[in-house]
Each structure stands twice: as structure tokens, then as C-alpha cells.
C-alpha positions in Angstrom: 38.3 -43.3 27.6 40.1 -40.0 28.5 39.7 -38.8 24.8 36.0 -39.7 24.8 35.4 -37.7 28.1 37.3 -34.7 26.7 35.1 -34.9 23.6 31.9 -35.0 25.5 33.0 -32.3 27.8 33.9 -30.1 24.8 30.4 -30.7 23.2 28.7 -29.8 26.4 30.7 -26.6 26.9 30.2 -25.6 23.2 26.4 -26.3 23.5 26.3 -24.2 26.7 28.2 -21.4 24.8 25.9 -21.4 21.8 22.8 -21.3 24.2 24.3 -18.4 26.1 24.8 -16.5 22.8 21.4 -17.2 21.3 19.0 -14.5 21.9 15.9 -15.7 23.9 12.3 -15.3 23.0 9.4 -14.5 25.3 8.2 -18.2 25.0 11.5 -19.3 26.5 10.3 -17.8 29.8 7.0 -19.8 29.7 4.7 -16.9 28.7 2.0 -17.6 26.2 0.4 -14.8 24.1 -3.1 -15.5 22.9 -4.9 -18.8 22.2 -4.0 -19.6 18.6 -1.1 -22.0 17.8 2.1 -20.7 16.5 3.8 -21.6 13.3 6.8 -23.9 13.3 9.5 -21.1 13.6 7.0 -18.6 15.2 8.1 -16.2 12.5 6.9 -14.4 9.5 8.8 -17.0 7.5 6.2 -19.6 8.5 4.3 -18.1 5.7 5.4 -20.2 2.6 7.9 -18.6 0.4 8.6 -15.5 2.7 12.3 -14.7 3.3 14.1 -12.3 5.6 17.6 -11.0 5.4 19.5 -8.6 7.6 22.7 -6.5 7.1 23.9 -5.2 10.4 26.2 -2.1 10.7 27.9 -2.3 14.0 31.0 -0.2 13.7 33.2 1.9 16.0 31.5 3.7 18.8 28.9 5.5 16.8 27.5 3.3 14.0 24.5 1.3 15.1 22.2 0.8 12.3 21.3 -1.6 9.4 18.9 -3.0 7.0 16.2 -5.7 7.1 14.8 -7.1 3.9 11.5 -9.0 3.5 10.8 -10.8 0.3 7.1 -12.0 -0.4 8.4 -14.7 -2.6 11.4 -16.2 -4.1 10.8 -15.2 -7.8 10.9 -12.0 -9.7 8.5 -9.9 -7.6 8.1 -7.1 -10.2 6.9 -9.7 -12.9 4.7 -11.5 -10.4 3.4 -8.9 -7.9 1.5 -9.6 -4.7 -1.8 -8.3 -3.4 -0.9 -5.7 -0.6 -2.2 -2.9 1.4 -0.8 -0.4 3.9 -2.3 1.3 7.0 -1.1 4.4 8.5 -1.9 4.6 12.3 0.2 7.7 12.8 2.0 9.3 9.8 5.0 10.9 11.5 7.3 8.9 9.3 8.8 8.4 5.8 7.2 5.3 4.3 8.2 5.2 0.7 5.8 3.6 -1.9 2.5 4.2 -0.2 0.6 6.1 -2.8 1.0 3.4 -5.6 0.2 0.5 -3.3 -2.8 2.4 -2.1 -4.0 3.0 -5.6 -3.1 -0.4 -7.3 -3.3 -2.8 -4.4 0.0 -4.6 -5.0 3.8 -4.7 -4.2 6.4 -5.2 -6.8 9.7 -5.1 -4.9 11.1 -6.6 -1.6 10.2 -4.6 1.4 13.1 -2.7 3.1 13.3 -1.6 6.6 16.1 0.9 7.7 16.7 4.2 9.5 15.0 7.4 8.6 17.8 9.2 6.7 18.6 6.1 4.7 15.2 5.7 3.0 16.4 7.3 -0.3 19.5 5.0 -0.4 17.3 1.9 0.2 14.9 3.1 -2.6 17.8 3.6 -5.0 19.1 0.0 -4.1 15.8 -1.5 -4.7 15.4 0.2 -8.1 18.8 -1.0 -9.1 18.0 -4.7 -7.8 14.8 -4.7 -9.7 16.1 -3.3 -13.1 19.0 -5.8 -13.0 16.7 -8.9 -12.8 16.2 -11.1 -15.8 13.0 -10.2 -17.7 13.1 -6.6 -16.4 15.2 -5.3 -19.2 12.4 -3.0 -20.6 11.0 -1.9 -17.2 11.0 2.0 -16.9 9.1 2.5 -13.5 9.6 0.8 -10.2 7.6 1.4 -6.9 10.2 0.6 -4.2 8.7 0.0 -0.6 10.7 1.2 2.2 10.0 1.8 5.8 12.0 3.4 8.6 12.3 4.4 12.2 14.7 6.8 13.7 17.7 5.2 15.4 19.5 8.6 16.1 19.8 8.1 19.8 22.3 5.2 19.5 23.3 5.6 15.8 25.2 8.5 14.0 22.2 8.9 11.7 23.5 12.0 10.1 26.4 10.0 8.8 24.1 8.2 6.6 26.1 5.1 6.8 23.8 2.8 5.1 24.9 2.2 1.4 23.3 0.8 -1.6 25.6 -2.4 -1.2 24.3 -2.9 2.3 20.7 -3.0 1.1 21.6 -5.4 -1.6 23.4 -7.7 0.8 20.4 -7.8 3.0 18.2 -8.9 0.0 20.9 -11.5 -1.1 21.2 -12.9 2.3 17.4 -13.3 2.8 16.4 -16.9 3.7 13.5 -18.9 5.0 13.5 -20.5 8.5 14.4 -19.0 11.7 14.7 -15.1 11.9 17.3 -13.4 13.9 15.8 -10.9 16.3 16.9 -8.0 18.6 19.6 -5.6 17.7 20.1 -6.7 14.2 19.5 -5.2 10.8 17.1 -2.4 10.9 16.7 -2.9 14.6 20.4 -2.5 15.5 20.0 1.2 16.9 16.3 1.2 17.9 14.7 1.8 21.3 11.4 0.6 22.7 9.6 1.6 26.0 12.9 3.1 27.1 14.8 -0.1 26.6 16.7 -1.6 23.8 14.3 -2.5 20.9 14.9 -4.2 17.6 13.6 -6.8 15.3 11.0 -9.2 16.4 8.8 -11.8 14.7 6.0 -14.2 15.5 3.3 -16.1 13.6 -0.1 -17.8 14.1 -1.6 -20.8 12.3 -5.4 -21.2 11.9 -6.8 -24.7 12.4 -7.8 -26.6 9.3 -11.4 -26.1 9.8 -10.9 -22.4 9.3 -8.6 -22.8 6.3 -5.3 -23.7 7.9 -3.9 -20.3 6.8 -0.8 -18.8 8.4 -0.2 -15.2 9.4 3.2 -13.9 10.2 4.5 -10.7 11.5 7.9 -8.9 11.6 8.4 -5.6 13.5 11.0 -2.9 13.8 10.3 -1.6 17.3 11.2 2.0 18.2 8.3 3.5 20.1 7.1 4.2 23.8 4.3 4.0 26.2 3.8 1.9 29.2 5.0 -1.6 28.7 2.7 -4.5 29.3 3.4 -8.2 28.8 0.4 -10.3 28.5 -1.6 -7.8 30.5 0.8 -7.6 33.2 1.9 -3.9 34.0 5.6 -4.5 33.7 6.6 -0.9 33.0 4.9 0.4 36.0 6.3 -2.4 38.2 9.9 -1.7 36.9 9.2 2.1 37.5 10.1 2.7 33.8 7.3 4.2 31.8 5.9 7.3 30.0 4.6 10.1 32.3 6.4 8.7 35.4 8.5 11.9 35.9 7.5 14.5 33.4 4.9 15.0 30.5 7.5 14.8 27.7 9.8 11.9 28.6 10.3 10.0 25.5 7.3 8.0 24.0 8.2 9.3 20.5 9.7 6.9 18.0 8.1 4.7 15.4 7.1 1.1 14.6 7.2 -0.6 11.3 4.9 -3.8 11.0 5.0 -6.1 8.1 2.3 -8.7 7.9 2.4 -11.7 5.5 -0.3 -14.4 5.0 -0.9 -17.3 2.6 -4.6 -16.6 3.0 -6.3 -15.5 -0.5 -6.9 -11.9 0.5 -7.4 -9.0 -1.9 -6.0 -5.4 -1.1 -9.2 -4.4 0.6 -9.1 -7.2 3.2 -5.4 -6.8 3.6 -5.9 -3.3 4.6 -8.5 -4.5 7.2 -5.9 -7.1 8.4 -3.3 -4.5 8.6 -5.6 -2.2 10.9 -5.9 -5.2 13.4 -2.0 -5.3 13.7 -2.3 -2.0 15.6 -4.4 -3.7 18.2 -1.4 -5.9 18.9 0.9 -2.9 19.4 -1.8 -1.4 21.8 -1.7 -4.6 23.9 2.0 -4.0 24.4 1.2 -0.6 25.9 2.3 1.5 22.9 0.4 4.7 22.4 1.4 5.8 18.9 2.6 9.2 20.2 2.6 12.5 18.3 6.2 11.8 17.1 5.8 8.2 16.2 5.4 7.0 12.8 3.3 3.8 13.0 2.8 1.8 9.7 1.6 -1.5 8.7 2.4 -3.2 5.4 0.3 -6.3 4.7 0.4 -8.8 1.7 -0.7 -12.1 0.6 1.4 -14.8 -0.9 -1.4 -16.8 -2.4 0.0 -17.8 -5.8 -3.3 -17.7 -7.7 -3.7 -14.1 -6.8 -0.3 -12.8 -8.0 -0.6 -10.1 -10.5 1.5 -10.5 -13.8 3.4 -7.4 -14.9 1.9 -8.1 -18.4 -1.0 -10.2 -19.5 -2.9 -10.9 -22.6 -6.2 -10.9 -20.7 -7.8 -7.8 -19.5 -9.6 -9.7 -16.7 -8.4 -10.6 -13.4 -9.5 -13.8 -11.8 -8.9 -15.7 -8.5 -11.1 -16.6 -5.6 -10.6 -14.6 -2.3 -11.9 -15.0 1.2 -15.3 -13.6 2.2 -15.5 -11.0 4.8 -17.1 -13.4 7.2 -13.9 -15.5 7.1 -11.6 -12.7 8.2 -12.2 -12.8 12.0 -9.8 -15.7 12.8 -7.0 -13.9 10.8 -7.8 -10.8 12.7 -7.1 -12.6 15.9 -4.0 -14.2 14.5 -2.5 -10.8 13.4 -3.2 -9.3 16.7 -1.6 -12.2 18.6 1.5 -12.3 16.3 2.0 -8.6 16.5 2.0 -8.4 20.2 4.4 -11.3 20.5 6.7 -10.0 17.8 7.1 -6.7 19.7 7.8 -8.4 22.8 10.3 -10.7 21.2 12.2 -7.7 19.8 12.6 -6.6 23.5 13.6 -9.8 25.0 16.1 -10.8 22.3 17.8 -7.3 22.5 21.0 -6.6 24.4 22.6 -3.7 26.2 23.9 -1.3 23.6 26.2 1.6 23.7 26.4 3.9 20.8 26.7 7.5 19.5 27.9 10.2 21.8 28.0 7.6 24.6 24.3 7.0 24.6 23.1 3.7 26.1 20.0 1.7 26.0 19.8 -1.3 28.4 18.1 -4.5 27.5 14.8 -5.3 29.2 16.0 -6.8 32.4 14.4 -10.2 32.4 15.8 -11.2 35.8 13.5 -8.4 37.2 10.7 -9.0 34.7 10.4 -12.8 35.3 9.2 -12.3 39.0 6.7 -9.7 37.9 5.2 -12.2 35.3 5.2 -14.9 38.0 3.3 -12.4 40.4 0.6 -12.0 37.9 0.2 -15.7 37.2 1.7 -15.7 33.7 4.5 -18.1 34.6 4.0 -21.3 36.5 6.4 -21.5 39.6 
């Protein structure tokens, strides 16, 4: 009897410990964003085949950075490219691979997110990764897609600590299922609305009557403005917001947004979808300031639309959604982007880094009463 009691107590305390260590999400506080249903994981990986991997560099008192890899499918992406588009909301950034995606309308490598000064390293790693894949022995050109935000407040960014091996680890560790959020991977050293930012993800699934398609989003949040949660003026209520004390008090930064869907979309409608993601950012209170690089990368995983590297036929075929069928997806990407950004904040933890700089996590003990005040949480 005593042994059984000891066993059950150990399980209870282990469960409590795991729950305490697991980052929370916005929905854990009873807040609902939008009207569409979420995918099973409420993550970009709800889009079939999409994988996400992180490599987190958290070393000493100055290294707070990392890599996040997003794989559109689990095969050889170069040999089986996916329709894609990019949208530049504010171009103060270093997004690599834009011109070829804009010209040809497809992506041929995993998508890598990292810090500003590690973009060349990540590109080199993607090239090496692609060239080493079976069937790519004769490949002589690769268009690596790398996005970034500047984590130089918390991270010794000048040290350029991200290595080729770190990028390759993130790719290798990419999996389907639940996605870690907050200060992990490319979000390890980022800031958002004056608080600790990071990686966040969410998804929406359309009803069968509208195709049953899924749209998923993952963000690297590192920007500013006046924080709102589901319309509640949280930043103002907390007294932490842009313009509170002076005109130049830190709204700069960047936001990388990656959108995936299994809806059969060509590059033109993927760009239209990408544009709507910025509406989700705006709903959180972001202002895409002068010093903010705000980019959206969108791709479709629909298998019949994949573009083979080589083909005996000069013709391209495959049915795509009509323009009139896009509106539900527009709503889905807006809701998923808004929630992904908020998840990145809720999951983040207090972080101290380079030169003693600190970023506090969004204080949910103070935020919860605000959300209750505005009717977003039922008492």
C-alpha cells in the first residue's frame, strides 16, 4: 500500500513539474481568437507534411540566438518544388531568395529563420544540404530562402555564433506534430512590444463545405507598437507601449511570418494570402515601423501542384482555387497570424543576455485581469 501511494505521489508531482515547465499558450487562458476552428495542434504542422525544427543557442551570458527550419514536405524539395510567394510589408530586412521566388513562383529549399548577421551562414548551410541530397548530384544552382530578425539586444550578434552545423541540426530535427514556442530557435533572443518575443504558431481549418483546407502560420516576433489581445488594449493598460514616454522608444525590430496551406493555390493567390497575414499582425498592435523588416512567405503543399526540377513535358497542369474561393483562407490566415504572434509572447520567459540586457516575459498575472475586464475571459 505504501509503495503504491509513493508511486502515485511521484507521478502526481512529476506531472505538476512537467506542466510547470511547459510553456503556456493564449488558449490556456481561455482567450479565443476569431471564429474559425483550429487544427489539431493549432500549429503550422497541422498542414499535412510540414515539419518544423529548432536549434537553440543559449550559452554563457551573451549568446541568445538560434535557428528555426520549416520544411514544406518530407521529400527532396529541390526535385519537387512547392508553389510559393513572398510579400514585403516593410523591407528593412535581409530576406534571402526573394527575387527568384518572385520570378518563378516556387521554393526549392527548406525555409530558415535566424538572426540578421547569420543569413549568409544559413544560406551556405542550405546550399550544402541541398547539394548533398540524393538525385541532386548534377545541380549547379540553388536558391536558399532565409529570413531574419535582429536579436542584438539580448544576443552577441556581432559574434556570429550560428554555424553551418547549427542550421543543419535544425533541419535534421524538424518534425511534424506540436511545435515548441517562445524563446527557442530563431526566437531565442527576440523582443516584441517591449517584452520577450520568440517563436509562435497557430492554424485554422476550413469547414468541409469550403474545402476543408488548413492554413498554418509560424512567426518569429521581434517588433513593436501598442499591444492588443483580441482587441483589448493590453499595452496601454500595462503602461508599456510605443509613444508612452518619447517619440523614439523602440518600436523597431522585424517580424518573419511563414504561411503554409494544403489548399491548391498558385503563386498569384499565395501572394494574396501572404498580404492578409499582415492584417493579423496589425490586429496585435504592430505598426511595421521604419526600422522593422516585415516579410511573409507563403507556400502550398498541394501535391498535384508541385513543380518537378526536370520534366519531359513543357506543359504545367493542375487545378487551382478560383479567386472567389479565397476569402475563407484570408480569414484563416489573419486569425492564425494574430494568434501565432500572441502565442510567441505568452510562451516566452524572462531572458537576460548580452551586456546584462534583459527582456521580461509578458506578465500574464497582470494581463489576465485586463482580459477579464474586457470580457475576453469568463470569470
